C-alpha positions in Angstrom: 54.7 36.2 -4.1 51.1 37.1 -5.1 48.6 34.4 -5.8 48.9 32.8 -9.2 45.8 33.6 -11.3 44.4 30.5 -13.1 41.6 31.0 -15.6 39.1 28.3 -16.3 36.8 27.7 -19.2 34.6 24.6 -19.7 32.8 23.1 -22.7 30.1 20.6 -21.7 30.0 17.8 -24.2 27.1 15.8 -22.8 25.1 15.1 -19.7 25.0 11.3 -19.7 22.6 10.5 -17.0 20.5 11.8 -14.1 19.8 9.4 -11.3 17.0 10.2 -8.8 17.8 7.1 -6.7 21.5 7.9 -6.2 20.9 11.7 -6.4 23.8 12.3 -8.8 24.5 13.2 -12.4 27.2 12.2 -14.9 28.7 14.8 -17.2 31.4 14.7 -19.9 33.3 18.0 -20.4 36.4 19.7 -21.7 38.2 21.4 -18.8 40.8 24.0 -19.9 43.2 25.9 -17.6 45.1 29.1 -18.4 48.0 30.5 -16.5 51.4 32.1 -17.1 54.7 30.5 -16.1 57.7 32.6 -17.2 60.0 29.7 -16.7 58.5 28.1 -19.7 58.9 31.1 -22.1 61.1 30.6 -25.2 62.3 32.4 -28.2 60.3 32.1 -31.4 60.8 34.0 -34.6 57.3 33.2 -35.9 55.7 33.6 -32.4 54.1 30.1 -32.6 53.1 28.0 -29.7 54.4 24.5 -28.9 52.0 21.6 -28.2 52.9 18.6 -26.0 51.2 15.5 -24.8 50.8 14.2 -21.3 54.5 13.2 -20.9 55.6 16.8 -20.1 52.9 17.4 -17.6 54.7 15.3 -14.9 57.7 17.6 -15.2 56.1 21.0 -14.8 53.8 22.7 -12.3 50.0 22.5 -13.0 47.0 23.6 -11.0 45.5 20.9 -8.7 41.9 21.5 -9.6 39.4 18.8 -8.4 35.6 18.4 -8.4 33.8 19.0 -5.1 31.2 16.4 -4.2 32.3 14.1 -7.0 31.8 10.3 -6.7 33.7 9.1 -9.7 35.7 10.8 -12.4 38.3 9.8 -15.0 40.3 11.2 -17.9 39.5 9.5 -21.2 42.4 7.5 -22.6 41.2 6.2 -26.0 43.2 5.9 -28.1 45.6 7.8 -26.0 45.2 9.9 -22.9 43.0 12.9 -23.8 45.4 15.5 -22.4 46.8 18.5 -24.2 49.5 21.1 -23.1 50.2 24.1 -25.2 53.0 26.6 -24.3 53.3 30.1 -25.9 56.6 32.0 -26.3 55.7 34.5 -23.6 55.1 31.7 -21.0 51.3 31.5 -21.2 50.1 27.9 -20.8 46.9 26.1 -21.9 46.2 22.8 -20.2 43.2 20.9 -21.5 41.5 17.7 -20.3 38.6 15.6 -21.5 36.9 14.3 -18.3 33.8 12.4 -17.3 32.7 13.1 -13.8 29.8 11.8 -11.6 28.8 14.3 -8.9 26.2 14.7 -6.3 23.1 16.7 -6.9 21.0 17.5 -3.9 17.5 17.0 -5.2 14.1 18.0 -3.7 11.3 15.6 -4.7 8.4 17.3 -2.9 7.0 18.4 -6.3 8.0 15.2 -8.2 7.2 14.6 -11.1 6.3 18.3 -11.6 9.7 19.4 -10.3 12.7 21.4 -11.5 16.1 20.3 -10.2 19.0 22.7 -9.8 22.4 21.0 -9.9 25.9 22.3 -10.0 29.4 21.0 -10.6 32.0 22.7 -8.4 35.7 23.2 -9.1 38.3 24.1 -6.5 42.0 23.8 -5.8 42.8 21.0 -3.4 46.1 22.2 -1.9 46.4 25.9 -2.7 44.1 28.4 -0.9 43.4 31.9 -2.0 46.8 33.2 -0.8 48.5 30.9 -3.3 46.1 30.4 -6.2 43.2 32.4 -7.6 40.7 30.5 -9.7 38.5 32.6 -12.0 36.4 32.2 -15.1 38.6 33.1 -18.0 35.9 34.9 -20.1 33.3 35.6 -17.5 29.8 34.2 -18.3 31.0 33.2 -21.7 33.5 30.8 -20.1 30.8 28.1 -20.1 29.7 26.7 -23.4 27.5 23.7 -24.2 26.9 21.4 -27.2 23.8 22.3 -29.0 22.6 18.7 -29.2 22.5 18.0 -25.5 19.3 16.3 -24.6 17.9 14.0 -21.9 15.1 11.5 -22.0 13.3 12.7 -18.8 14.6 16.3 -18.5 14.6 19.5 -20.4 17.8 21.7 -19.7 16.5 25.1 -19.0 19.8 27.0 -18.5 23.5 26.8 -18.0 25.3 29.4 -16.0 28.7 30.0 -14.4 29.3 31.6 -11.0 32.1 31.8 -8.4 32.5 32.0 -4.7 34.6 31.1 -1.7 34.7 28.0 0.4 36.0 28.0 4.0 37.7 25.1 5.8 38.5 25.5 9.5 41.9 23.9 9.2 43.2 25.3 5.9 41.4 28.6 5.2 39.6 30.1 2.3 39.6 28.7 -1.2 38.3 30.0 -4.5 35.4 27.9 -5.9 33.8 27.9 -9.4 30.3 26.7 -10.1 28.8 25.2 -13.2 25.0 25.6 -12.6 22.3 24.1 -14.7 18.5 23.7 -14.2 16.6 20.6 -15.2 12.9 20.6 -15.7 11.3 17.2 -15.9 9.2 16.0 -18.8 5.7 15.3 -17.4 4.2 13.3 -20.4 5.9 10.0 -19.4 4.4 10.1 -15.9 1.0 11.1 -17.3 1.0 7.9 -19.4 2.5 5.7 -16.7 0.9 7.0 -13.5 -1.7 9.7 -13.7 -3.9 8.5 -16.6 -4.1 4.9 -15.2 -5.0 6.2 -11.8 -7.7 8.4 -13.3 -9.2 5.4 -15.2 -9.2 3.2 -12.1 -11.0 5.8 -10.1 -13.6 6.2 -12.9 -13.9 2.5 -13.2 -14.7 2.2 -9.5 -17.7 4.5 -10.1 -19.3 1.9 -12.4 -20.4 0.0 -9.4 -22.9 2.8 -8.5 -24.9 1.8 -11.6 -24.9 -1.9 -10.9 -27.9 -3.4 -9.0 -27.2 -3.3 -5.3 -28.2 -7.0 -5.1 -25.4 -8.0 -7.6 -22.9 -8.7 -4.8 -20.2 -10.6 -6.8 -20.2 -8.0 -9.6 -19.8 -5.0 -7.3 -17.3 -6.6 -4.8 -15.1 -8.0 -7.5 -15.0 -4.7 -9.3 -14.1 -2.9 -6.1 -11.3 -5.3 -5.2 -9.9 -5.3 -8.7 -9.6 -1.5 -8.8 -8.0 -1.4 -5.3 -5.4 -4.0 -6.3 -4.6 -2.1 -9.5 -4.1 1.1 -7.7 -1.8 -0.6 -5.3 0.3 -1.9 -8.2 0.6 1.5 -9.7 1.7 3.0 -6.4 4.3 0.2 -5.9 5.7 0.7 -9.4 6.2 4.5 -8.8 7.8 4.0 -5.4 10.3 1.4 -6.7 11.9 3.9 -9.1 12.3 6.6 -6.5 14.6 7.2 -3.5 13.1 6.4 -0.1 12.6 10.0 1.0 11.0 10.8 4.3 8.6 13.5 2.9 5.5 13.3 0.7 5.9 13.8 -3.0 3.4 15.4 -5.3 2.7 12.1 -7.1 2.1 10.5 -3.7 -0.6 13.0 -3.0 -2.4 12.2 -6.3 -2.0 8.4 -6.1 -3.0 8.2 -2.4 -6.0 10.4 -3.0 -7.1 8.3 -6.0 -6.6 5.2 -3.9 -8.8 6.7 -1.2 -11.6 7.3 -3.8 -11.4 3.7 -5.0 -11.4 2.5 -1.4 -14.4 4.6 -0.5 -16.3 3.2 -3.4 -15.9 -0.3 -1.9 -16.9 1.0 1.5 -19.9 2.7 -0.1 -21.2 -0.6 -1.4 -20.6 -2.2 2.0 -22.9 0.5 3.5 -25.5 0.0 0.8 -25.6 -3.8 1.2 -25.8 -3.5 5.0 -28.6 -1.0 5.0 -30.5 -2.9 2.3 -30.4 -6.1 4.4 -31.6 -4.2 7.5 -34.4 -2.5 5.5 -35.7 -5.8 4.0 -35.6 -7.7 7.2 -37.6 -5.0 8.9 -40.2 -4.9 6.2 -40.5 -8.7 6.0 -41.0 -8.8 9.8 -43.9 -6.4 9.5 -45.6 -7.6 6.3 -44.3 -11.1 5.8 -43.8 -12.0 2.1 -45.4 -8.8 0.8 -46.0 -8.0 -2.8 -43.0 -6.7 -4.7 -40.4 -7.9 -2.1 -38.0 -10.7 -2.1 -38.4 -13.6 0.3 -35.7 -14.4 2.8 -34.5 -17.3 0.6 -34.3 -15.0 -2.4 -32.2 -12.4 -0.5 -29.8 -15.1 0.7 -29.5 -16.6 -2.8 -28.9 -13.1 -4.2 -26.1 -12.5 -1.7 -24.2 -15.6 -2.8 -24.4 -15.5 -6.6 -26.1 -12.2 -7.6 -28.7 -13.9 -9.8 -32.5 -14.0 -9.8 -33.9 -17.4 -8.9 -37.2 -18.5 -10.5 -38.1 -20.7 -7.5 -37.5 -17.9 -5.0 -38.6 -14.7 -6.6 -42.2 -13.6 -6.1 -42.8 -10.4 -8.0 -46.1 -8.5 -8.1 -45.3 -5.2 -9.9 -48.5 -3.9 -11.6 -47.5 -3.8 -15.2 -45.0 -6.5 -14.7 -47.7 -8.9 -13.4 -50.2 -8.1 -16.1 -47.7 -9.0 -18.8 -46.7 -12.2 -17.1 -50.4 -13.3 -16.9 -50.9 -12.5 -20.5 -47.9 -14.6 -21.5 -49.2 -17.5 -19.3 -52.6 -17.5 -21.1 -51.0 -17.6 -24.5 -48.8 -20.4 -23.5 -51.7 -22.5 -22.1 -53.6 -21.9 -25.3 -50.7 -23.3 -27.3 -50.7 -26.4 -25.2 -47.5 -25.8 -23.3 -47.2 -27.5 -19.9 -47.6 -25.6 -16.6 -44.0 -25.9 -15.5 -42.6 -24.8 -18.9 -45.1 -21.9 -18.9 -43.8 -20.7 -15.5 -40.2 -20.7 -16.6 -41.0 -19.0 -19.9 -43.1 -16.4 -18.2 -40.5 -15.4 -15.6 -37.5 -15.4 -18.0 -39.3 -13.2 -20.5 -40.6 -10.8 -17.8 -37.2 -10.5 -16.1 -35.5 -9.9 -19.4 -37.9 -7.2 -20.5 -38.1 -5.4 -17.2 -34.6 -5.9 -15.8 -33.7 -2.2 -16.4 -36.7 -1.0 -14.5 -36.1 -3.5 -11.7 -32.5 -2.2 -11.2 -33.7 1.4 -11.1 -36.4 0.6 -8.5 -33.9 -1.3 -6.4 -31.2 1.4 -6.3 -30.4 2.6 -2.9 -30.4 6.4 -2.1 -26.7 6.2 -1.3 -25.9 5.0 -4.8 -27.9 7.9 -6.2 -26.0 10.5 -4.2 -22.6 8.7 -4.9 -23.1 9.1 -8.7 -23.0 12.9 -8.2 -20.8 13.4 -5.1 -17.8 11.1 -6.1 -17.2 12.6 -9.6 -17.8 16.2 -8.4 -15.3 15.9 -5.5 -12.7 14.2 -7.8 -13.0 16.9 -10.4 -12.5 19.6 -7.7 -9.5 17.7 -6.4 -7.9 17.5 -9.9 -8.5 21.3 -10.5 -6.9 22.1 -7.1 -4.0 19.6 -7.6 -2.9 20.8 -11.1 -3.5 24.4 -10.2 -1.2 24.1 -7.1 1.7 22.2 -8.7 1.6 23.7 -12.2 
């Protein structure tokens, strides 16, 4: 005869988990089937239905609905099997199941974590094609209902919708297929705290080296290496929780660009240090130990420990020299020895004029870097968030 119409309605109880690594979701739902079998009709004076448990199901015909692309599924059986069969006097049958199913969701992570994922659970008859069985939504769009308290830790459920279509198999023909569609928008705040904000802070921390004296090699090198290693740790942590996809994600663009800024700050100091060494060597060859310059021994000592050495530094800045001579005269008047006077003079002068010494010894590359690096990074952030949001 004609195809048997089987109506379906679904009540979603919960979405238990969404796995990006496995690209699947787990959902618990009530699946209800409606059809009419005149062989099950019976006389009833009060026109009341009869309800049965799972024992009768094995003795009558029921639709063989299955979940397409499902990985695991089971019918709940606590305390007894969650199956209900209700037969009406006119032969209409209601068959209800409580099922948990894990199914595939084909996700696109090109905008992760600023993405919206569209998943669907698909229902279809396994044996009966459209000539034998016709699946349809019992109440149209109202056939799909959800619990009001459904919530997920990383996603916001934007919508649930029901749709239908046909599936073709070359060996068996066309089959009716029903779709439970839902859209998931990811919460961004977690990733802001775990990935974006730490990356921003590491980039800004790398800029601190532009304000450190170019001769303080240990300070600037250690700061650069620390920020590079921290950025590598952040990137590794994000990649560990994601599937190994072959395309670039939005978070990869941000983290790799931030890593590039940190790396360039280290390269910037390498250029500053190299050019400074070349400049000082050229000047010392022309003028020897000129006033206001470090000797070769001082430059070498500075390169190793980043400190000023009293025995190697020979400063002759105008105001700086006058103050030192004044301090020396006072010390001699007080009866202090010549050696102690020299140490006291240089320590006080270095302490009082360290700020001016650092400013006078800044390289032009550092000066430009203080403006260029923050400006370019701000432009990148504006472009990035404008593109993905």
